[in-house]
Residue, then its C-alpha position, 0 to 999 in steps of 0.5 A: x246486027x245485035x249490039x254486044x252485051x256485058x254483065x257484072x259478076x261479083x264474087x264476095x269471099x271471106x278474104x277477097x272480093x272480086x268484080x269482073x265485066x264479062x261478055x255473053x260468050x263467058x270471056x272476062x274483059x276486065x277485073x278488079x279485086x280488093x280485100x273484103x275486110x268484112x270486120x270494117x263493116x258492111x257499108x264500107x264494102x258496098x262503097x267499095x263495090x260501087x266504086x269498083x263497078x263504076x271504074x270497070x264500066x267507065x273503062x269499058x264503054x266501048x265493049x257493049x251495054x251492061x245488062x245486069x249484076x250478078x253476086x255470088x257470096x259465101x253463104x248463108x244468103x237469101x236470094x229472094x230478099x237479096x240478104x247476106x246472113x253470114x256472120x260466120x265468115x263475114x263478121x257483122x254481115x247479118x241480114x245485110x241487103x246487098x242488092x238494093x244499094x247496087x240496083x239503086x246505084x246503077x239502075x240494073x237488075x241485080x241477083x245474089x246467090x250462094x257462091x257455090x251456086x255461082x261457081x257451079x253455074x259458071x262451070x256449067x256455062x263454059x267450064x267442066x259441066x258444059x253440055x251436061x245435065x244434071x250437074x252436081x258440084x262440090x267446092x273444097x276450100x275453107x269449107x265445102x260448098x255444094x250446088x245442083x244445076x238442072x236444065x240450066x237452073x239452080x236446084x233449091x229446097x223448100x222456101x228456096x233454101x240452098x241444099x247444104x251438101x257439104x254437111x252430108x254425114x260420111x263418118x258418123x263417129x267422125x269430128x264435131x262440126x258447127x252444123x250440129x252433127x259429127x262427121x259431115x263432109x266439111x268436118x273432114x275434107x275442108x281446108x279448115x278440117x285438114x289444117x286443124x287435124x294437121x295442127x294437132x301433129x305439128x304441121x302448119x297448114x293444110x298445104x303442109x299436110x299435103x306436102x308431108x303426105x306426098x313425102x311419105x309422112x304417115x301422120x300426114x298420110x292418115x289425115x289425107x286418107x281420111x279426107x279422101x275416103x270422105x270425098x269418095x263416100x260423098x260422091x257415092x252417095x251423090x251419084x245414087x241419090x241425085x244421079x247427075x251426069x257429072x259430079x264436078x270437084x272444084x275449089x282450091x284444094x282440088x286445084x292441086x290435089x284432084x288426081x288422088x281424090x278422083x282416084x279413090x272415088x272412081x275406085x268405088x265404081x259409082x255405077x253400081x245401080x245404074x247403066x255404067x258410062x251414064x255418070x262421070x267425075x271431073x275437075x273443075x276448070x275455071x278456077x277462081x273465075x267460076x264464081x265470077x262467070x257464074x254470077x255474070x251468067x245469073x245476071x244474064x238470066x235475071x235480065x233476060x228472063x231466059x228459060 
């Protein structure tokens, strides 16, 4: 009888870091989280991670052998070198080696990926993308992340770079974005973009914009409609350029607002240049666990070299 195995999944965000012990069926056995507090320094974050992993493993000795550690982190990251290059949402974390200290502390394989890639891997393992191939996922939160999974693997660009699907231009005359263009998906449909547009009309937050829109406020409805139209255009573009079997919409915004976004995206009828019924749109099902589970799955792939 094969002995049970587990992996550690880590999800590092701009505000919160979560660590979980996951079994090979995709079940979270134990979890801990703490504020990331990036501005207090990268070495402190590494110390807290190591301490948390020790704590989880000490409490889980009977649950199987831990075979690896996977990390999903708000990007940009360099998976090949194990570096976090994100001074944007993780202040001071520029070319920070997260892999070596964890590998040295635990003697286990450690893999680092962009958080959007980790979330998509989780959804393809035990969530909305299970049994589908290829899969594209967009995550809507502070920014807009994107990932492509094909044959169980993350699809990359030249030199292993992460494709930035959140910066697809959907309205060329739209707002300026830090990426250097105008009217990209993130500049219109991210939580940050909706909050900024709402602030100009006196709304206190992204949630306040959606609530006011639901109540019939025309200013809020106009902001939400711009975001909905942006997502619909991006969905149409992704269906026609990448032809995924499933496009998954996830992240905090879609947890509550998916129906209104999906209704417009489906109304565009994405199957105009290929056989109907071959592609579909779905809501992510794993919530905040997607990144943790995907990171753990990546640890298994690294440790076992599964094809």
